[in-house]
C-alpha positions in Angstrom: 142.7 143.3 92.6 142.2 140.1 90.2 144.3 137.7 88.9 142.7 138.0 85.4 144.0 141.7 86.2 147.2 140.9 87.2 148.1 138.4 84.1 146.8 141.3 81.6 149.3 143.6 83.6 152.2 141.1 83.0 151.3 139.5 79.5 151.1 136.0 81.1 148.0 133.3 80.9 145.8 133.7 84.1 147.4 129.7 84.8 151.0 130.4 85.3 150.3 132.7 88.1 147.6 130.3 89.9 150.6 128.2 89.4 154.0 129.9 90.7 151.8 131.9 93.5 148.3 130.1 94.2 145.1 131.9 94.5 144.4 135.9 94.9 144.5 135.2 99.2 148.0 133.2 98.8 149.1 136.3 97.4 148.0 138.9 99.2 149.4 137.0 102.1 152.5 137.0 100.6 152.7 140.8 99.7 151.9 140.8 103.4 154.5 138.9 104.8 157.3 140.4 102.4 155.8 143.8 103.8 155.9 142.5 107.7 159.6 140.9 107.0 161.0 144.1 105.6 159.3 146.5 109.3 160.8 143.3 111.4 164.6 143.6 109.5 165.0 147.2 109.7 164.6 146.8 113.9 167.9 146.5 115.7 167.8 144.1 118.5 165.7 144.8 121.9 167.8 146.8 124.6 165.1 146.0 127.5 164.6 149.6 127.6 160.9 149.3 126.5 160.8 152.9 125.7 163.6 153.4 124.0 162.4 150.3 121.6 159.0 150.8 121.5 159.9 154.5 119.9 162.3 152.6 117.6 159.6 150.5 116.3 156.6 152.9 116.6 158.9 155.6 114.0 160.3 152.6 111.4 157.1 151.1 111.3 155.4 154.8 110.4 158.1 155.6 107.8 157.5 152.4 106.2 153.9 152.8 106.0 154.5 156.0 104.5 157.0 154.5 102.0 154.0 151.7 101.0 150.3 153.3 102.0 148.4 150.6 100.1 149.4 148.1 102.3 147.8 150.4 105.5 144.4 151.1 103.5 144.2 146.9 103.1 144.8 146.2 107.0 142.4 149.1 107.5 139.3 147.5 105.4 139.8 144.0 105.8 140.7 141.5 108.8 142.2 138.9 106.8 146.1 138.7 106.9 146.2 141.9 109.1 148.7 139.9 111.2 149.3 136.1 110.6 150.0 135.1 107.7 149.5 132.1 104.9 152.7 130.7 104.7 154.4 127.2 103.5 155.5 124.5 106.0 159.1 126.2 106.3 158.8 129.1 106.2 158.5 132.1 108.5 155.0 134.1 109.3 156.6 137.8 109.6 153.2 138.7 110.9 153.8 136.0 114.1 157.8 137.2 114.3 156.7 141.1 114.6 154.1 140.7 116.8 156.4 138.2 118.8 159.6 141.5 118.5 156.6 144.2 120.1 155.1 142.2 122.4 158.6 141.4 123.6 159.9 144.7 124.2 156.5 145.4 126.6 157.1 142.5 128.7 160.6 143.3 128.6 160.0 146.6 130.3 158.0 144.6 133.0 154.4 144.8 131.6 151.7 141.9 132.5 150.8 139.8 129.2 147.3 141.9 129.9 148.5 145.4 129.6 151.4 144.1 126.8 148.8 142.5 124.5 146.4 146.0 125.3 149.5 148.4 124.5 150.3 146.7 121.2 146.8 147.0 120.3 146.8 150.8 121.4 149.9 151.2 119.1 148.9 149.2 116.4 145.7 151.2 115.6 147.6 154.6 116.1 150.4 153.3 113.8 148.1 152.3 111.4 145.8 155.8 111.5 148.8 157.7 111.3 150.3 156.2 108.0 146.9 156.7 106.4 146.2 159.9 107.2 149.8 160.3 106.3 149.2 158.7 102.9 145.9 160.5 102.2 147.4 163.8 102.6 144.6 164.2 105.8 146.5 166.5 108.1 145.3 169.8 107.9 148.6 170.9 107.4 147.9 169.9 104.0 144.8 172.0 103.3 145.7 175.0 105.8 144.6 177.7 103.2 141.1 176.3 102.9 140.5 175.6 107.0 142.1 178.8 107.7 139.4 180.6 105.1 136.1 178.3 106.5 138.0 179.2 110.2 138.0 182.9 109.3 134.7 183.3 108.0 132.6 182.0 110.8 130.6 183.7 114.2 132.6 184.7 117.1 129.9 184.3 118.7 128.4 180.9 117.5 131.5 178.8 117.2 133.7 180.6 120.1 135.8 177.3 120.6 136.3 176.5 116.6 137.6 180.2 115.9 140.0 179.9 119.0 141.7 176.8 117.8 141.3 177.0 114.6 144.2 179.0 113.3 146.3 176.0 115.7 144.4 173.2 114.0 144.9 174.3 110.4 148.9 173.9 110.6 149.1 170.7 112.5 151.3 168.8 110.1 151.4 164.8 109.5 155.1 164.6 111.3 154.3 167.0 114.2 151.5 165.3 114.9 152.7 161.6 114.6 155.8 162.8 117.5 153.3 164.5 119.7 150.5 161.3 119.7 153.1 158.7 119.7 154.8 160.8 122.9 151.6 161.2 124.6 150.7 157.6 124.4 154.1 156.3 125.5 153.2 158.2 128.7 150.3 156.8 129.2 151.9 153.2 128.9 154.5 154.7 131.5 152.2 156.0 134.0 150.0 153.1 133.7 152.7 150.9 134.0 154.1 152.9 137.2 150.4 153.0 138.8 150.2 149.4 138.6 153.3 148.8 140.8 152.1 151.3 143.2 149.0 149.3 143.6 151.0 145.4 143.8 153.2 147.0 146.2 149.8 148.5 148.1 148.1 144.5 148.1 151.5 143.4 149.0 152.0 145.2 151.9 148.7 144.5 153.1 149.0 140.9 152.9 152.3 141.1 154.7 151.8 139.5 158.5 151.8 141.9 161.3 153.3 141.5 164.9 150.8 141.2 167.6 151.0 144.5 169.7 153.2 144.6 172.6 155.0 142.0 171.3 159.1 142.0 171.5 161.7 142.5 168.2 164.1 139.8 168.8 
């Protein structure tokens, strides 16, 4: 994208775009800030049930990302404005606001700051890759006939696993893969949290003072 091309598309002088919108980076950040605002405003208030809250956040974010695929494509290839935006004094950085909302869901669920940071990152990466796959029609079901033909033509003895799994792989759709992947991710977060709580309990028990042998209870 260039300011000159935008000016041509809108039939105005490039100077007008610079005057009202700033430079190219300002324009990109403005678009992303509006996108993050839409993501945030589509979400209900947090309930304190981290799994329900994160699932709602994930599904809503995935739907919007599929609706506006250009944002995911940009974020996947550029680090600038991936999260935080360049805003004027008094304006809201909705990238920051969305980050605060999602990490709050994990913190309210009892995750530590370190756990919340990693959980946010893993979730963001999953949503990004899933939305790009859906937008680019990369799911196997989009190319089922071609894939089935290839798997049917291969040797049973040379590629036995590919032969066995190929038919099921060819039928995987974007929505099914997203739902299954999200469940696995949330299950992993839940197991991770429960194991961490158990380890903390063991640590506290090991540090508890012990009564000397032979001591009488009072």
